[in-house]
ZAROFI-865230 format. One record per residue (C-alpha): residue in three letters; y, x, z. Coordinates in steps of 0.25 Angstrom, whole numbers, padded with zeros to 4 digits, always signed. Layout:
BEGIN
AlaYXZ/...
END
This chain:
BEGIN
Met+0437+0149+0716/Glu+0434+0137+0709/Met+0426+0131+0720/Trp+0436+0135+0730/Leu+0446+0127+0721/Gln+0438+0117+0721/Arg+0438+0115+0736/Pro+0451+0104+0740/Asp+0455+0111+0753/Cys+0458+0125+0745/Arg+0466+0120+0732/Pro+0480+0117+0740/Leu+0478+0132+0747/Phe+0475+0136+0733/Leu+0487+0129+0727/Leu+0496+0134+0737/Arg+0491+0148+0736/Val+0494+0148+0720/Leu+0509+0142+0724/Phe+0512+0153+0733/Leu+0506+0165+0724/Gly+0514+0156+0713/Leu+0528+0157+0722/Leu+0524+0171+0727/Leu+0525+0177+0712/Cys+0538+0169+0708/Cys+0545+0175+0721/Val+0540+0191+0718/Thr+0540+0190+0701/Pro+0553+0194+0696/Ser+0559+0184+0687/Ser+0559+0187+0672/Gly+0574+0187+0669/Asn+0575+0198+0681/Ala+0564+0206+0678/His+0568+0212+0664/Pro+0555+0220+0660/Gln+0562+0226+0649/Asp+0571+0235+0658/Glu+0559+0238+0666/Asp+0552+0243+0653/Ile+0563+0251+0647/Ile+0565+0258+0662/Leu+0550+0261+0662/Asp+0549+0266+0648/Ile+0560+0276+0648/Glu+0556+0282+0662/Leu+0543+0284+0655/Gly+0548+0290+0643/Glu+0544+0280+0634/Met+0555+0273+0628/Gln+0558+0280+0614/Leu+0574+0280+0614/Glu+0585+0289+0611/Pro+0588+0298+0625/Gly+0601+0290+0625/Gln+0596+0277+0622/Ile+0586+0279+0635/Asp+0596+0280+0645/Glu+0604+0270+0640/Glu+0592+0260+0640/Tyr+0586+0265+0654/Gln+0600+0265+0661/Ala+0602+0249+0655/Ala+0589+0245+0661/Leu+0591+0250+0674/Lys+0605+0245+0673/Arg+0600+0232+0671/Lys+0588+0233+0681/Arg+0599+0237+0692/Leu+0608+0224+0688/Arg+0595+0215+0689/Lys+0593+0222+0703/Leu+0607+0220+0707/Asn+0607+0206+0702/Ala+0595+0203+0714/Met+0602+0210+0725/Ser+0612+0202+0734/Ser+0627+0207+0735/Leu+0626+0215+0747/Glu+0613+0223+0740/Lys+0622+0225+0727/Phe+0633+0230+0737/Gln+0626+0240+0744/Leu+0619+0244+0731/Tyr+0631+0247+0725/Ile+0638+0254+0737/Gly+0626+0263+0735/Ala+0627+0265+0720/Gly+0643+0270+0724/Phe+0638+0279+0734/Glu+0627+0286+0726/His+0636+0288+0714/Ile+0645+0296+0724/Ile+0633+0302+0732/Pro+0625+0308+0726/Lys+0627+0305+0711/Gly+0642+0307+0710/Leu+0645+0321+0710/Asp+0655+0322+0702/His+0662+0312+0711/Ile+0659+0320+0722/Leu+0665+0332+0718/Phe+0677+0323+0715/Val+0678+0318+0730/Leu+0675+0333+0734/Gly+0686+0338+0725/Leu+0695+0328+0733/Phe+0690+0333+0746/Phe+0693+0347+0743/Ser+0707+0343+0738/Ser+0715+0343+0752/Leu+0712+0346+0768/Leu+0722+0334+0769/Leu+0713+0321+0773/Ala+0726+0313+0769/Ser+0724+0319+0755/Leu+0711+0317+0753/Leu+0711+0303+0755/Trp+0723+0299+0747/Gln+0713+0307+0736/Ile+0700+0298+0741/Thr+0709+0286+0740/Ala+0714+0289+0727/Phe+0699+0290+0721/Thr+0695+0280+0726/Leu+0705+0269+0723/Ala+0705+0274+0709/His+0689+0275+0707/Ser+0689+0262+0711/Ile+0698+0256+0701/Thr+0691+0262+0691/Leu+0676+0258+0695/Gly+0682+0244+0696/Leu+0688+0242+0683/Ala+0676+0251+0676/Ala+0665+0243+0683/Leu+0672+0231+0679/Gly+0674+0235+0663/Leu+0688+0234+0663/Val+0689+0251+0661/Ala+0679+0259+0653/Val+0680+0275+0652/Pro+0666+0282+0644/Ala+0659+0291+0655/Ser+0661+0301+0645/Leu+0677+0302+0648/Val+0675+0298+0662/Glu+0665+0309+0667/Pro+0672+0320+0663/Leu+0686+0316+0669/Ile+0679+0314+0682/Ala+0674+0327+0680/Leu+0688+0332+0679/Ser+0693+0327+0690/Ile+0684+0334+0698/Val+0689+0345+0692/Trp+0704+0342+0694/Val+0704+0339+0709/Ala+0694+0352+0711/Val+0703+0361+0704/Glu+0717+0355+0711/Asn+0709+0358+0726/Cys+0709+0373+0720/Leu+0722+0373+0716/Phe+0730+0366+0727/Lys+0728+0366+0742/Gln+0732+0352+0744/Ala+0729+0341+0735/Ser+0743+0336+0726/Lys+0750+0323+0730/Trp+0747+0319+0717/Arg+0731+0321+0721/Pro+0728+0308+0723/Ala+0734+0302+0710/Ile+0725+0312+0702/Val+0713+0308+0710/Phe+0716+0293+0706/Gly+0716+0297+0692/Phe+0702+0304+0695/Gly+0697+0292+0704/Leu+0699+0282+0690/Leu+0688+0293+0683/His+0681+0293+0694/Gly+0680+0278+0694/Leu+0676+0276+0681/Gly+0664+0286+0685/Phe+0659+0276+0694/Ala+0660+0265+0686/Ser+0651+0270+0676/Val+0641+0273+0686/Leu+0643+0259+0691/Ser+0642+0254+0678/Asp+0629+0259+0675/Tyr+0623+0254+0689/Gly+0628+0241+0685/Leu+0635+0231+0692/Pro+0632+0217+0697/Lys+0641+0206+0690/Asp+0639+0196+0701/Asp+0644+0208+0712/Leu+0652+0216+0703/Val+0663+0218+0712/Pro+0655+0220+0724/Ala+0647+0230+0718/Leu+0660+0238+0713/Leu+0665+0237+0727/Ala+0652+0243+0734/Phe+0651+0254+0723/Asn+0665+0258+0725/Ile+0662+0258+0741/Gly+0650+0266+0737/Val+0657+0278+0730/Glu+0668+0277+0741/Leu+0657+0281+0752/Gly+0652+0291+0743/Gln+0666+0297+0742/Ile+0668+0297+0756/Ser+0655+0302+0759/Val+0657+0316+0750/Ile+0671+0316+0758/Leu+0663+0316+0771/Leu+0655+0325+0768/Ala+0665+0336+0762/Phe+0674+0333+0774/Val+0663+0335+0784/Ala+0657+0347+0776/Thr+0671+0355+0776/Phe+0676+0348+0790/Trp+0676+0362+0799/Ile+0682+0370+0788/Arg+0694+0362+0781/Arg+0702+0368+0789/Lys+0699+0382+0788/Ser+0708+0392+0780/Trp+0698+0396+0772/Tyr+0694+0381+0766/Arg+0701+0381+0754/Ala+0696+0393+0750/Val+0681+0393+0752/Val+0680+0379+0752/Gln+0691+0370+0746/Ile+0693+0378+0733/Pro+0679+0382+0730/Ala+0672+0368+0732/Ser+0684+0362+0723/Ala+0681+0374+0711/Leu+0665+0370+0714/Ile+0670+0356+0711/Ala+0679+0358+0699/Leu+0669+0368+0693/Val+0658+0356+0692/Gly+0669+0346+0688/Leu+0670+0356+0676/Tyr+0657+0357+0673/Trp+0656+0340+0674/Phe+0667+0339+0664/Ile+0661+0349+0654/Glu+0648+0342+0656/Arg+0653+0330+0653/Val+0661+0332+0642/Phe+0654+0343+0634/Trp+0638+0342+0637/
END
């Protein structure tokens, strides 16, 4: 090697190679400001069961480390990539993760055979949860999940029981659904807060998440409509489908309420 370097015609080529490798390493090696090896160590230690903390502390540390990691990835994304990511996050929070929200939307679906009545309820629900989602995500409203989650379960019970008692939704149903939508928006906001919001693209991220939620809700309604399309006008639809489905939804909601309050 030393003899090869002593050749005058090889020295420039060697220096160029060293310079190229140095530039390559600078490009592919993450900077120390973004690496945050401590978070990586925390995540790895918890996943391997090597961190000695109380169970609640372990979960708190793990979620905090994951959130910081997500936010660093978000900061490295373009605005379009962030927008697409939050649309997907909003949709995923409904399908497949948001079973309580799915049951609430199905409760609205089974409330009436009239499309106009269903549209009014869905519109009221969308407007309401959009308001509280924005306010809570911006830090203007804060309600503990220990209060919000049981009330969301009760909202499911309410709409389902109403479906069993009344053949058609009352004229006050959209106003009631609006109130329940405010609760569900707080539930959406808690998930979004855990996920993390980019400070430089806060409003677009909120909008994208809400769009994803709406796409998820529309998907639930469309699937339910397709599944019942040929039987909705049958004389036995209410007795065989509408009431039993609503009763099942009410029972699940009641179980969740008890679980979230007492367990």
